[in-house]
C-alpha positions, -999 to +999 in steps of 0.1 A: -502+865+020-516+880+052-550+886+035-552+849+025-544+837+061-570+860+075-597+846+051-589+809+060-590+816+098-623+834+095-638+805+075-626+779+101-642+800+129-675+800+111-675+762+107-667+757+144-695+780+154-720+761+132-709+726+147-715+739+182-751+746+175-758+711+158-770+682+180-764+644+173-802+638+176-808+662+147-782+645+124-797+625+094-778+592+093-800+576+066-787+600+039-751+585+044-761+548+048-761+523+019-792+502+018-791+465+008-820+441+001-822+408+018-812+388-013-780+410-017-771+405+020-774+367+016-751+368-015-725+388+004-727+363+033-722+334+009-691+351-007-677+357+027-682+321+039-669+305+007-637+326+004-627+327+040-621+294+058-630+287+094-595+281+109-591+256+137-559+250+156-537+219+151-553+210+118-536+204+085-545+228+057-533+232+021-519+266+012-505+284-019-471+302-018-476+338-027-442+354-021-406+347-009-394+377+012-367+381+038-359+344+042-396+336+047-423+320+027-457+338+026-485+313+024-522+319+017-545+293+032-578+311+026-579+331+058-580+369+064-543+370+071-514+351+055-489+329+073-451+330+074-428+300+073-390+304+077-367+289+050-351+266+077-381+243+076-374+234+040-338+223+044-345+186+043-364+189+010-346+181-022-363+209-040-369+244-026-405+256-029-415+282-056-442+307-060-477+291-068-466+258-052-492+242-030-479+227+003-495+213+035-491+231+069-504+229+104-520+259+122-504+262+157-521+294+170-543+323+161-529+355+178-552+381+195-542+403+166-555+377+140-520+365+129-515+329+119-486+309+134-481+279+110-455+252+106-444+230+077-422+206+096-449+198+122-474+191+095-449+168+078-443+149+111-480+146+118-486+132+083-458+107+087-471+097+121-505+089+105-487+067+079-470+048+107-503+042+125-520+030+093-492+006+085-493-007+121-531-013+119-528-030+085-498-050+096-479-039+065-442-047+057-422-015+059-387-005+048-365+016+072-330+030+073-305+023+101-289+056+112-270+048+144-265+022+172-277+028+207-278+010+240-296-023+234-304-019+197-304+004+167-320+037+158-339+036+124-357+062+104-392+055+091-412+081+072-388+108+086-394+097+123-368+080+144-378+045+157-362+019+179-351-016+167-342-038+197-312-061+194-334-091+201-356-082+171-328-079+145-320-116+138-331-150+150-298-155+167-284-129+192-263-102+174-230-091+189-218-064+163-245-037+159-222-015+139-225-039+109-261-028+103-255+010+105-261+026+070-282-003+057-319-005+047-340-033+062-375-047+060-397-053+090-429-046+108-441-022+135-444-041+168-454-014+193-465+023+193-467+046+223-489+075+214-482+095+246-444+094+243-444+091+204-422+060+205-422+033+179-407-001+181-400-021+149-388-057+143-369-075+115-370-109+132-408-112+128-404-115+090-377-142+093-400-162+116-429-159+091-406-171+063-399-203+083-436-208+088-442-203+051-416-229+042-431-254+066-466-249+051-452-250+015-434-283+022-467-298+032-483-289-001-482-313-031-484-309-069-519-317-082-535-310-048-570-294-050-576-266-024-600-238-017-587-202-018-597-165-018-589-141-047-567-115-031-555-093-060-560-090-098-533-079-122-529-077-160-508-110-160-529-130-135-545-132-101-530-138-066-550-163-045-547-167-007-539-203+001-538-198+038-511-193+064-499-162+047-491-180+014-502-163-018-502-183-050-502-169-086-527-181-111-514-169-145-539-154-170-534-184-193-543-208-165-576-191-156-597-202-185-594-223-217-609-194-236-587-164-244-593-135-220-577-100-219-579-095-181-585-118-151-615-096-141-635-112-169-636-144-149-627-135-113-635-110-086-616-099-055-628-118-024-643-146-045-639-181-030-628-207-056-613-241-060-579-244-076-552-270-083-515-267-075-494-268-107-459-263-094-441-255-061-408-236-058-395-242-022-364-221-027-382-189-036-414-199-016-436-196-047-467-216-056-483-216-091-520-224-093-545-233-120-582-230-125-588-242-161-572-276-152-603-284-131-625-280-162-628-304-191-603-297-219-622-284-249-597-300-273-607-334-260-644-325-260-644-313-296-619-339-309-644-356-332-654-322-348-618-313-355-604-331-386-578-322-412-594-308-444-627-299-426-643-265-434-656-246-404-667-210-395-648-193-366-645-159-350-613-138-351-601-134-315-565-119-320-549-101-349-511-098-353-487-088-381-478-125-388-514-138-388-548-141-370-561-165-343-595-178-351-617-194-324-637-224-338-652-236-305-650-221-269-614-226-259-602-240-293-582-217-315-561-220-346-537-197-365-543-184-400-509-172-412-507-141-433-495-161-463-527-183-461-552-154-462-554-144-499-542-156-533-545-121-548-530-097-522-494-097-510-501-089-473-475-075-450-498-076-420-530-095-412-544-062-398-551-051-433-573-081-441-593-092-410-606-075-378-613-088-342-648-102-339-652-109-376-666-143-386-645-162-411-648-194-431-616-215-428-601-248-438-581-270-413-546-276-428-527-292-400-538-305-365-518-315-334-540-327-306-511-333-282-496-298-286-531-283-290-521-265-321-539-260-354-529-242-387-558-229-408-562-214-442-587-190-459-573-188-494-575-226-500-613-224-501-611-205-534-595-219-566-557-214-570-551-190-599-517-208-606-535-240-616-530-248-653-510-216-657-488-233-683-518-236-706-530-200-698-497-182-703-472-204-722-437-191-730-436-166-758-473-155-756-481-118-757-503-102-730-511-070-713-501-064-676-509-038-650-481-021-631-485-030-594-452-020-577-415-012-583-383-029-572-346-022-575-342-046-604-375-041-622-413-036-623-440-060-609-468-066-634-501-083-628-518-104-655-549-112-634-557-112-597-532-135-580-508-138-609-479-115-609-445-114-625-413-094-628-402-072-657-364-066-654-350-032-662-327-048-688-357-063-707-375-030-712-354-015-741-328-026-766-310+007-768-316+027-736-300+019-702-329+021-677-319+024-640-355+022-626-389+015-640-402+047-623-386+067-651-410+051-676-441+037-659-465+046-631-487+025-609-518+013-629-502+017-663-510-010-689-479-025-705-476-049-735-453-078-726-442-113-736-437-142-712-400-151-710-399-175-680-423-195-659-416-216-628-447-232-613-429-246-582-416-212-570-445-193-586-423-170-606-430-153-639-405-132-660-417-108-686-400-088-714-410-057-734-380-053-758-386-088-771-418-076-788-396-057-814-367-069-835-332-066-822-317-037-841-282-051-835-289-081-859-290-060-892-265-034-880-234-051-896-251-050-930-259-012-927-225-003-912-198-026-925-163-021-910-144+006-928-174+024-942-179+061-936-212+077-925-224+111-914-232+113-877-241+139-850-225+142-816-253+139-790-234+138-757-199+149-747-180+130-718-146+131-703-137+098-721-154+103-754-186+112-772-219+095-782-226+096-820-261+092-835-267+081-871-299+086-891-298+050-904-304+034-869-316+041-834-284+026-819-257+051-810-220+046-814-191+056-791-160+075-802-131+080-778-115+114-774-085+104-795-107+097-825-126+130-827-096+153-835-099+173-868-071+178-893-066+212-877-060+195-843-092+208-828-117+185-812-152+182-826-179+202-807-211+190-791-241+187-816-217+190-845-222+168-876-192+151-892-180+120-910-172+089-890-155+057-899-167+024-885-138+008-866-154-020-847-189-036-846-198-068-827-235-076-821-228-104-796-211-080-772-231-050-784-199-030-792-201-001-817-170+021-821-164+049-847-137+074-855-134+107-872-095+110-871-090+077-889-106+091-921-075+113-929-048+092-910-034+059-922-026+041-889-056+034-867-048+028-830-063-003-814-090+002-787-080-016-755-113-023-738-125-055-721-147-076-744-180-075-725-216-069-735-218-033-744-242-008-757-232+028-764-259+040-740-243+019-712-209+035-716-206+065-692-243+075-694-244+080-656-219+108-659-231+144-662-228+163-695-198+185-698-192+216-718-163+217-742-146+245-722-148+224-690-133+195-708-103+215-721-099+230-686-096+195-671-072+185-698-049+215-692-050+208-655-039+172-660-009+184-681+001+208-654+000+180-628+022+158-650+048+187-653+048+192-615+053+155-609+083+155-633+098+185-615+094+168-581+109+136-594+140+155-607+144+173-573+141+139-555+169+124-577+192+154-571+186+151-533+195+114-534+227+122-553+237+149-528+231+124-499+253+098-516+281+124-522+280+135-486+283+099-473+312+092-497+331+123-484+326+112-448+339+077-456+370+092-473+377+115-442+374+085-418+398+065-439+424+094-439+421+098-401+425+061-395+456+060-418+472+090-399+465+074-366 
């Protein structure tokens, strides 16, 4: 250890001795300096000036919140040093500031150390003071809140700054109770500003006086009077015109021009001087309604000779809606083409699928009302009606081919030719099968052979049928299956109430209740099992076809108690799901168990009633004995 210390001390002494002999004039500074070109120096200067702002005192700057530390907000405003704002300055805000929020502050001072002293509240007050001065210069109507009463008036808050409302400027008459106005919001105008003392005086009375002046001026106006005004403002629903004396009248968008316009800016400009006519005056609400198109000639009168019922014209589509389209025939003259009057062929739900804005259309005038300035037009009436002479084209009983167009709950819509459609009911598709929806059989665009069953020219309705193309299999069924005859059939479907049986002799299936499919051994027939069945009942008018297997080997045949209504075996319980034989027997056993439980419960209930009666009788006897003893 001692050797190491001696070596270090000797090396330090050597370095000190060398430094004593070196002079500053002999030192080569260039070897340690970094040399920059003129272009590089300019780039560095630009970066410096762009990133660092030149801070001036008592100016408002925008800054970004970097951190929230020790009840202070650290703000970056683009200077060398960041500024600090205490949390107390944000108490009045509804939301507390977060990191990366941008706020406005005022720079109060720059320390000799380069520290920034900034304030959020003072910037807020300075901004609100600027708003007060702008509203005073523009003579705007302001809204202020009354906080307290003071000597000679009220203290109100406007843009976060306390102002003074003198008692003489509250109402037209002198006010005795100032407390009544505390806590209320009022409208008014700034009357006086003192920039040195930062005092603001407001008035509510000035608005009331102006309202009186307005009422006097409005009372002098008359309906139908033509005046000159200046366009003050434009909105989507109309334009406000300065009549004079502080009165602004509204000219609605429909009263600007006879032609249809989307916005008032198409005809008017702000500051434009125009003539107008007074349409109506509301002296209670101090409102005046104005009109510009009323000073021009009505195009309905100008083009009265050209507009006649039954005349064919060419117009331009101006507006398209779901229920129809408005077509402009002449400038300012429009008519409505209803969606039902657009095409013979297409069943339109919306006119948007047929015409577009700006499209030129050939139309026919159906109805015309000059007094109401209304006109109904038609496009489809210019082409021949496909329903003319339809009785000769498609008489009842004729066979045709139709195209599937759409599906309804009750059937399928078929098209014979463009413009002629009819309905094929689900019940008219097949003799034997029960069809719930045409979607199960057909698709859109399929060709279907059909027969015309019904035709109504007045209501433009056609009814078709498919099953009527073939013979009704129920007509010859009684000859093939006489009552009492025995035939071999196969069980197709098994239900909770019975089974469907199919025979080779016909396509029509029969129905056999559960009580009629028991074998001699007492076991039920199984699904897809072939057996002999006896014809019990067959009625073609009601389409009833019942068979039995048990009645072959039993003498007595039980009667079937079912309502006599039109029936086909396929209709009976087809909507139920197919069930296995095991499931069926499980349900049957469960029903038997439920019946036994009900019997047990009923017996218990009877015993309980008897016990209650016995108890009552015993009590009555005791009471009688007690009374007798007493």
